N, C-alpha and C positions, 0 to 999 in steps of 0.2 A: 423514422430515424433509427439507425442501427447502432448499437452500443458495444464497444469492445471491453470485455472484462478480463483482467489479466492478473495472475499471481505468479510468484517465483517457483512455488512448489505445488504440485498437484493436490496435496493434502490440504492446502489452504482454500481450495475452491471445490473439494469433493462434494460437499453438501449441496452446492449449486448445480454441479453436474448431475447429481442424483435426481433433481427435479426438472432439469432442462428438457424441453421437448425438442430432441435433436432432429433436424431436418437433413443435415449434411455434415460429413466429416472429411477434412482434407489434410494432407501432410505436406508441409513445406519447411525446408531447412531444419529437419529433425523435430519439428513441433507439430502437434495435432490441433487443428482449429475446429471447434464444435459450433456449428451454426444452428440456430433454432430460436425458440420463443421462451421467455422467462417472464412470468407474471404479465403475459400479454404484450411483451416488448421483444422486438427483434434484436438478438444479441449474437456475438461471437465470443466464445470463451476459450482461453488458451493459457497454459502455464509456460512461462517464459524461460525457466531455469534461473540460476543465481547470477547476480552481477550486472554491472551497467552495460556491458557490451551485449549480453544475452537479451536483457530487457529492451534496449534500444533497437536491436535487430527485430525483435518480436513486434514491437510498436510500429516500426516502419513497415513491416510486412502487412500488419492489420490495416494501416492507413492506405497503402498502395493496392491491396488486392480485395479488400472486403467492404469498401464504401462505408467506412466507420465515420460517424459524426461526433462521437465522444468516447473517450477511454477512462475507465475506472480501474486503477491498480489497488489491489488489496492484499493483505497478508500480515505477517508478524514483524515486530521491530523491538529493539531494546531501548527502554527508557533511560534518559540521562539527566533528568531533573528530579529533585526530591519529591515534588508534588505528583509525579507520574508513577503509577503502580501497575502491577500485573493485572491484566483484564481491562485496563482502561483503553479508550480509543483515541487515536490522534487523527485529526483531520488536517491534512497538510494545507498550510497557507503559503508558505515560501519553501522552496526546495533548492537546497545547496548540494554541491559535490565537495565534501569536506576534504577529499584527497586531490583536488585540482589546484595546482599551483604553477602558474606560468611566469612567475615573477623572476627577474625584474622587468621582463617584457610587458606583462600585464599584471594587474593587482591580483593578489591571492584570491582564489575562488572564482575569478572572472573567466567566463568562457570566451576564448579567443574569437575575434571577429564579431561576436554578438555584443560585447560591451556589457554583459550582464553578470552579476555575481549570483543571482538567484532567479528562479522562475515562479511567478505567482499563479495560484489557481483562481478560478472564477468565484466572485463573492457570493452570487446567488446560489450556485451549486454547493458551495461550502455550507450555506445556511440550510439548504434542503437536506443535505446529508446530516447536518446536526439535528434537525427535526426527526429524521429517520432513526438516528442513533437513540434519541430520547425516547421514541416510541418503542424501540427494541428493549432498552433498559427498564422501561415500565412493565414489560412483560417477559423479562429474561427467563423467569422460571418456567414459562411455557415452552421454552426451547432447550434449556439446559438445567438439569436437576441440581439442587443445592449441594448434594454430595460430590458431584463432578466439579462444580465450581470451587468447593472447599479443597479438593485435591490440588488445585493450582493456586490456592490462597486468594481466591477472588471473593470479595465480600460486598463492597459497595463501589462498583466501577464508575468512573467518571469520563467525561468527554472533554477533550482539549483541542482547540484550534490553534495551530502554531507552526513554527519551522521544523522541518525534517531535513536531516543530512544523510546523504548517500555516498557510499564509498566501497571500493572493492577490498574491503577488510572485514573480518568478523571482529566486532568490538567486544572484548571480554575482560578488560582490565582498567583499573583506575587511571593509570598513566595515559592510556589511549583516550578515555573520556575527558581528562584534564586538558589534553592537547586540543581536542576538538572544541571544547567549551572556551578555551583561551582565544580563539578566533571567532567563534560563533556562539556567544554566551546565551542566546535565546533559544537554541535548538532544544526540542522536546524529546526527540528520539532519533536513533540511527538505524539504517538498514542499507540495502546494497543495490537498489534499483530505481527508486522514485524519481530522483533528479534527472536520471538519464531519460526516463519516459517523458518527463516534463519538457526537457529540451527538445525531443523529437516532436512533441505535440505543439510546442511553441513555434518551431520552424514550419510546421505544416498548417499552423493556424487552426488547430482543432482543440476544443476544450477537453480538459482532463481533470480528474480528481485522484488524490492519493489518500487512502485511508488505511490505517495501521492499527492492529491490536497489539498491545504490549504484552510480550511473553516473558520478559525478564528485565532486570535492571542493568544490563550491559556492563557488569563489573566482574569482579572475581567470583561472584555467586551465579554467573550466567551458565548454569548447568541444566537448564530445563530440557526435558525431552521434546525437542522441536517438532518432530513428525506427529507425536501424540498431541501436543498442544495445538498444533496446526489443524489436525483432523477433528479433534473433539471440542475445541473452543473457537479458534479463529475461523474455521470454515463454517460453523454455525453462526457466528457473529456476522460474517460476510452475507450469508444467505438471508438472515433476518433484516439486516440493514438495507440490503438491496430490495427485498420485498417491499419495505416501506418506501424506499426511494423511487422505485419504478411505478408505484401506484399513481394513477392519474389524480 
């Protein structure tokens, strides 16, 4: 089985690329697809670029050209619930497009012609990812030293399974958060790609997972150095979690 591993920024998966045993590289649609083995599993790794269109295009290319049986999308996100802190991991259960509104023709958030407001991930894969995250957090200091974690105010990171909302907006203010939560009160975090990838995988009937590392609290304090956080924290998170997830 070949697994597609996708992030919006190269920094979010650089640690994975560093250990990938590359067998082939190909360029399609301004994206480089790295084929090889990762922890003895056949994978294709690519960074999609930001946004729903970019990520949907990349997911479609993966499924059509690389014989992918599963997609895992990983990267950073902004937390929008009080219990979600920087350094926490969100494992997506339901994926919404918070900026999709075809009303009055269809209900708010509903994807036209599909009749769905959200896309659900696979229960067993969520649980397997949760175990992988727990194993990583038990040994986190083997991967990231305490000083580095302290720089980003990460002390006791937690794992959450819940709803994720995607939209083509960078969420950085309380008014934006309030607007999203007024319609989707259970959403744990916001980002720009997950629900688009979920829709593509749903239509192709391919299982998928969305896993996000919280880089900020998506409010007026959302001033984190994203490339630095992605490279030094989220990328390591992704590597460690996938190492546990891909083990037999």
